[in-house]
Each structure stands twice: as C-alpha cells, then as structure tokens.
N, C-alpha and C positions, 0 to 999 in steps of 0.2 A: 504493500500500500504506500510505501514511503515516497517513490517518485511522483505519483499522482497527487499525493497530499502536498508535497512541496510546490508543485506547479500551481495547483488551485489556490493554495494559501497566498502565493505570490500575487496572482491576479486579483484575488479578493482584497488583499491588503492595499493594493494600489487604489482601488475604488474607495475603500474606507478612509485611508490617509488623505486622499484628494479632497474628501468631504470634511474630515476632522482637522487635518493638519496640512492645509494646502501649501503653505510656505515650505515646510519640510519636504513635501512631495515634489514641488517644483525644483528645489535644489537637487533632490535625488535624481530626477529625470535628466537634469543638465549633466550631473556627474556620470550618470549611466550612458548618456550620449557621447560624452568625452571618452569613456571607457570603450565604447563600441568603435569610435573613430580610431583609437590607438590599436585596438584588436584588428580592425580592418587593414590598417597599414602593416601590422606585424604579419598577418596571414598572407597578404599580397606579396610581401618579400619572400616568404616561404614558398608560395606558389611559383614565383618566377625562378627561384633557385632550384626547386625540385623539377620543374618542367625543363629547365636547361639540362639537367642530368638525364632526364628521360630521353630527350631528343638526341643527346650525345650517345647514349647507349643504343638507341635505335640505328645508329649509323655504324655500329661495330659488328664485325663478323665474329660472333661468340663461339662458334664451333672451331674456328681457327685459333681463337684465344685458348680454348680448351686444349687443343693439340700442342700448343706451345707452353702450356703451364707445367712447370716442373713438379714432379710428384712429391717433392719435399714440401711443397706448399699445401698439399692436401691435409685436411683436418680430420680425415677418417683413416685410421691406420690399416683397416682391413681392405681399403680400396687402393689398388695398385695402378689403375689406369682409369681414365674417364670412360673407357669402353665397359667398365664394370657396372656403370649406372644404367638402370632401366627406369623408364617412365610409365607409370600406370595412370591412364586417363579415364576418369569416370564421367559419363555423360548421362545424367538423369533426364528421362524423356516422358512427357505425358501429352499425347495428342498433338504434338507439334507437327507441322507439315513436313514432307520429305525435303523440300527445298531448304528449310531452316537447318535441319539436322545435317543434311548433305554439305552445306556451306561450312559448318563447324568441323566435320570430319575431313573435308577436303583441305582445310587449312592445316590440319595435322599432317596430311600426306605431303603438303608442300613445304613443311618446315625444314629448315636447314639443319637437320639432325638425322642420324640413321634410323629409318623407320623400323628396322629389325631390332631396335632397342625400345620399342613402344608396345605396350599392351593396352588396347583400346576397348573399353567396355561400354556398350549401349545398355543403360539400365532402364528397362521399360516397366510400366505399371500394368498389372493384370486388369485393373479397373478401367483402363483405357479401351478395353475390348479386344478380343482375340483377332477379329478381322483386321482391325487397324494395325495392331502390333505385327501381325504376320505379314501384311502387305509392305509396310515400311521396312521392317527388318530384312525381309527377303531381298528387297532392292539394294539395301545398303550392304548386306553380306555379299551379294553378287559383285558389287562394285569394289569392295575393299578387302575381301577375304585374304588376298595375297599381298596386300600392301604393307601390313604391319607384322611384327613378331606374333602377335595374337590379336584377332578381332572377334569378340564374342558378344552375344546378346544374352542378357540375364533378365528374367521377368520376375518382378517383385510381387509376391502374392498379396492380394488385397484384403485378406481376412485374418491377419495375424493379430492376436489379442494384445491389447496394450499399446498399439502403435497409432500414431497420428498420420493420416495420409499426407504425404508431402515429400520434399526432397531428402530430408534427413533419413527417414526410414528406408527410402529407396536406395540411396547410396550406401547405407550401412549394410543392407542385405547384399548388394552387389560386391562390396568390399570383402565381406566374409566369404562369399561364394568364390571369389578369385583366390583368396587365401587357401581355401580348402581344396580347390580343383586345379589350380595352376601353380601357385607359388610354393606351397608346402610339398606337393608331390615332386616338383623339380628341385627341391632343396635350395631355393634361391634365398640369399641373405637379405633379411628385412632392411638393413641399413643401406643396401645398395639400390633400393627401390624408392623413387620419389612419386608420391601420389598427387595428381592434380585433379581436384574436384571442380569441374567446370560446369557452369550453366549451359544449357543446350544451345543457346544462341551465341556462345563464345567463339570468336574467330581469333586464333593465335597469330601473332606476327611471326615472320620466318625465323627469327633468332630467339624466340621465347625459350625453347628447351635448352639451347646452348647457354643462354644467360642464366637460366635456373640451375643447370648443372654446375656452372662456374661458381655461382654464389654458394651453392650447397657444399662444394668441395673446398672452398676457401674461407667460409664463414667460421667464426669462433663457435665451438660447441654446436655443430650443425644438427645434431640429433635432438636438440632441445629448442627447436624453432619452427615456426611456419613461415612460408615464403609468399609474400603478398605482391602481386602485380597491381598496376593501376587500371581500373576499368574505364575504358573510353566508350561512352554510350553513343557511338557514331555510326554503327552499321547502316542504319536507315534514317539518319538525322535529317536528310533532305526531305523525307516524306512527313516528318513530324510537324505539327502546328507549333506556333510560337511559344505558347506556354510550356508545352512538352519539351521543346528544345532548351529553354532556359533551365528547366528542372534537370534535364539530362546533362547539360554542360556543367551546371552547379555541382552535381554529384561527382562528375569527372574531376573537377577542380578540387573539391574537398578531399577526395581520396589521393589526389596528387600531393596536396599539402601534408596529408597523414604520412606520406613516405618520409618526410623529414621530422615528423613528430611521432615516430614509431614507438617511443617508450610508453605511450599511453594508448596504443591502438590494439584492436583485436582483428582477427581474420574477418574478411567480408567477401561474400559472393564467391567468385572464382578465385581459388588460391591453391597452394601446394604445401605438402608436408611429408616428412619421412614416413614410410610404411611402418617403421618400428614404433613410432608414436601411436599410430592407430591400433597396432596390436596390443600395446601396453594399456590403452584406455578402453579397449573393446569397441572401437569404432564410434560412429556418431550415435547420440541418443536418438531414440526412435519416436519420441513423443514431444518434439520441440518444433516451434515455428521457425525460430532463428538458429537453425543448426550450424550456419556458417560461423557465427560468433561463439556459440555454445561449445564448439569443438576446441576453441582456444582455451576457454575456462576449464574444460575437462582436463586438458593437458597441464595447464597452469597449476591446478590443485594437485594433480597426480604427481607432478615433479616438485612439489613444495615451493612454488614460485620461481623455479628455475626453467622458465619458458618465456619466449618472446616472439614477436613478429619481426621478421627480417625483411626489409624493403628490397624489392628488385629494381626499382627505378626503371621499369620496363612495362609496357602496356599490353593488355588484351582488349579486343574490340567486341562490344556487345550492342544489343538493340536498345534504342530509345523506345518509349511506349507509344505505339501508334495503333489505333483501332480503325474501324470502318467509317467512323464519324468523329467530328470534333467533340461532341458531347461524351461519347463513349471513351474517347481517348482521355478526357479529363477525369472521368470516373475511374479509369484504369490507373492513371497516374496517382490519384488520391489513394486508391487501394494499395498500390505498390509502396507508396510512402508510409502508409499506416502499417504495412507488414514490416518494413524496415524499422519503423519506430517501435514495433513490438519486440525489438531486441532488448527493450527494457526488462523483459522477463528474465534476463540474465542477472539483474541486480540482486534479487533475493538469493539466487543460486550462489553467486560468488561471495556475498556477504555472509551467508550461512557457512560456506566453505572456509572463509577466513576465520570465523569464530571457532570452527572445529579443528582446523589445522594449525597447530602451534609451531610448526617448523618454518612457516613462511615469515620472513622478517617483518616486524611491525611497520617499519618505514615503508616497505613496499605495499603492505596492505593499505596504509593510510593514503599513499599516493594514488594507487590504482582505484581504490574505492571512491575517493573524492573526485578524481578526474572523470571517471565514467559517470558517476551520479550527476556531476555538474554538467556534463555534456548533454544528458537527457533533459535536465532542467532547462538548459539554454535552448534546446531544440523546441520545447513546448511553449516557452514564454518570451524569449528575446525579441522576436519579430513583432509580436503583439504589443509589447511594451513600447518599442521604438516607433512603429508606424500607426498604432491605433490609440494608445493610452496617454500620449504626451499632452493631449489637450484637456485631460480630466481635471487638473487643478483649477483651470479657468472655468470649466463647465460646472464644477461642483463646489468650488471654493467659496462661493458667496460674494455678495457685493463688497464687503470689506477687503477681501483679498484682491478682487478685481480692480480696486482703486490704487493698488501698490505699483511701484515701478517694476518690481519683479514680474508681476502678472502681465504688464504691458510688453515687457521685453522677452518673456518666455518663448513665444512663437518664433521671434526673430533669432534668438540664440540657438534653439534646437534646430531650426531650419538651416542656419549657417553651418552648424556642426555636421548635420547630415549631408549637406552639400559637399563638404570636404571629404566626408566618409565615402562618398560615391566614387572617389578616386580609385577604389578597388575595382569598380566596373570597367575602368580602362584596361586593366590587366585581363579581365575576363573577355572583353571584346577582342583584344589582340590575340589572345591564346586560342579562343574559339575559332578564329579564322585560320590559325596555323594547323589545327588538328582536323579541319574539315576534310572528309574524303572527296575524291573528284566529283564534280557536279554532274548528275545525270543529264543527258541531253534534253529530256522532256522539261527541265526547269530552265527558264531564261536567266540571263545574267542579272536581271533585276532582283533575283532571289538573294543575292549577296547583301543588298540593302536591308532586306528584312532580317538577315542574320545579325545585323548591327543594331537596328532600332528595336529588336526584340528585347534587349536588355532593359528597356524602360518598364518592362513587365516585372522586373525583379522584386519590388516590394510586394506586389500581389502574390507572386508565386511563393515567396517566403512565408506569407500568412496562410493562404488558402491551400497550398500544396506542400507546406512544410510544417509550420507550427500546429495547425489544426489537426492533421492526421497524427502528428506526434502526441498531441494532447489527448486525442481520442484513444490511442493505443495505451497510454499511461492510465487513463480513466478506466478502461476496460480491465486492465490488470488490477487496479485498485478495488474495483467493484466486483471482481470475480466473474466478469463476463468474458471469459477467455476466448481467444481467437484460434481458428484453425489455420491451415496453410492455404493461402490464396495463390493459385498459380497464375503468374503474369502471362496473358495470351501472347504467344510468339507467332509471327508470321509477317509476310511482306504486304502490309496494307499501304494503300496510296490515297492520300487526301488531295484536295485541290492545291495546285501549285501556287495559288495566290495566298495561301494561309502562312 
C-alpha cells in the first residue's frame, strides 16, 4: 500500500496546503520548479553523454573486437575462447502475426555472430490456439531450421495451476524445457550460456551479440549481473501518431539515461543474463506482471545484494504502439504505460526481502529502497504537480493571499522556470531525428516537420500517458485490485500519414 499512499497523500496535501497555507504552498511550488529545472539539465547531460557512447558502439565491429581480445582479459576462468559462449534467445509469442515474428528472427540470422552458437526458442502459448500456433510455427521452422545451432518451438500449457498468463510464465516454462532437453543432456556449462529474453517485436542490430559477449567476458564479476541494452521504440515510428511517438521517444531516452545511472536500475523489457543465474533462482516467477524487473530482484536477494545491471550502451529496436485507429492507439499506449507502472508490485517484494535478508549491506538496502520508491512516487505525481497544480494557491488561497506580491508574481516565476526547463526538449528533438529509421516512401518529406513540432505535446503526454497510468497502477496495488498481464498488440498497423 505504501507507494499509492505516498502518491495520494502528496496530491491531497497540495490541495489542503493551497487552501490553508497558500504562502507556504506557493514557495514550495517555486522550489519544486527550480528542482525540476536542475533535474532536467542534469538528465539532459546524461542523455547526451550516454547517447554518444551508444552511437560510438554502434559503429564498432564487436565480433572483430572479440577475436582480438586476449584471453587474459576474460573474467571467466572456465572460458578459454569466445567460441565457448553460446547465446540462448527466448522469444515469447502470443498471436503475433508471422511478419512480426519473422522480422525478429531474421535479425538474429543477420547478426554478425556465428549462428551455430545460437539456440533460438519460439515460446508459444497453448491458449493462442492450436491452429494459429501450428501455422506460424511450421512456416518459421521451415525457414530457419538450418540457420541456427538449434531452432525449437516450445508450447506453454495454458492450464498450469498457480500461474498468471503472461510473458513470465511462458519464458520460465521455455527456459526449463531447454535446460532439461538441450543443455543438460549435452553437458553444456551454464556459465558459458548467455540468455537473452527478448520481446517478440525485438529486432537486434548486427553487432548486438558480439557486444554482449564482449561485455560479458570483460565485465567484473560477470556471473552476478544482467546485461541491459537500450530499447529504441522505432521499428514502426513513422506509422505512429504524434502522441504515441512522443511516448515512444521519451521511453527510449529515459532508458538511454539509465545506462549511465545503472547503480539504481533494474532489468527492463528485452535484456540478457547468464544461464547460471536462472538456474540458481529457478527461472522467472510465474505469477508476476512485471517479470522483467522481478527477475532482477530475485537475483539480487538470492546473491545477498551482490547483483547489478551492467549497461551495454548498445540498442535493440522495438515497436512503438500503433493500432488501427488513433483512439485505439491511445488506449493501447495508456494500457502499456499502466502495465509498466505496475512494476511497483516489486516494492513490497524487495522491501520484505530486505527485512528478511540480513546479509545485504544496510547502505545498499537504504539506497536501493529509497531510489526505487522515489522513482515510482515521481512517476505518479511530478507531472501533475508541475503542469496542473501550480495555480492552486491562487485559486484556493483566498482574497488575502491574492493581494500579496507573491501571488501576483507566482505565475510569472513558475512560467519562467518552466520555460528554461524546456531546454531539455532541445536534446530530445535533436536525438529523435538522429535515431529515426529511413523514411518510408509513402510518407512525404513534410512528415519531418511533424517529428519536430510533436514535442509540444510533451506536457500532455507526461500527464495523460505517464502520471495517470502510473497513479492508477499504484492505486490498484494499494486497493488490492491486482492486474493481470496485458499483452501489447504487435503488428504493422498504418495510420494516416498526416497524423
């Protein structure tokens, strides 16, 4: 209940103090706006620095770097050559069209890495229907059966007691199946296998596996880390309407920033980790919505705090939210943001784990606990405070307060601070243009103009498609109205080129 209580108390307190103590509230709002300005500048600097590293890494042939890497630099004593490393790729699938799945697997086949070192698993859901599964699987198996070391289809039963239908239970089943039917019978060493749990719309860039193997072999204590790429939500960005584009780019930039602030981050969406870790924690929990971040906390508690996120400073490409209509796209974006916001379900999990595990250093518990809790509090409240509630002292403070100099100047002060804070949008505009994929011929050159002016929608997207779904997710957890796993519809939808 804690995250939701904090968020609602904050919002209620602003109304109460604006009525009872308008002078105090006006000063608080000014200080909060100054804090937001400083934070915006700080994050913008991190974004530009991290993005510079990402672009630099995208221009490097990492397979070549691997071949030139002295084995004395390896941090795994049992690995004598980079050829010892195998990549296990799990692709959870639920009613996605053949074209979407094929694009993902085709990117694996094009990767600049030996495909005979890849085990690709298409993790299907029985509840999708036998006819659908058989049709798509047969086409993919016919196309890729001879491309990789192994290409297998695993069907997750839909009636296992205690499971929540979703990605976590699907890939947990697939991972255990691979362990029992491929890895253990072949006597493969767990620490020589890197598992990449990818969303089905993930398209890897050519050097992804080379970069991943390079970081894995050279990172300090590689068996106690997850490996996080940057999700670029750009596969279909030209088809997305303006609101969806801003949300997609904002998510991309936030996770780019997190590459430099990795000490407080958890795994998200598509990521990689050693198979040894999965074996130690018995794979993903099967009753969670946010399995991507829960797997981090499972490992963090299992290894007594000796676990971290290792940044790759390298991207994978994924779909922005696009449906058959503008209205449905907005609904889908909201639901996706709400599902991401439901990662707050991990707060009671790790706080309870911190209380029970006495081997985790207290300093680390306090840092991680405060940082994660504050991030969810900010998610649900900051945009509402900045863009909606700054006028409350004037509206509720009464005639006496409205005759003061502070009351007269409050709108001008906050507007000026926010204008300066918008400097962060400049970085967003520039970087969004740099990561755009090639423009499809059906869209005219004028579309570039919309790619720039779309950022005027930022305040609305922060509230309607950021704070509100985050607040709803926390409220649901607080009230015991628990969420199931909502599958983001994947597919190549095309909206009007004028949007």
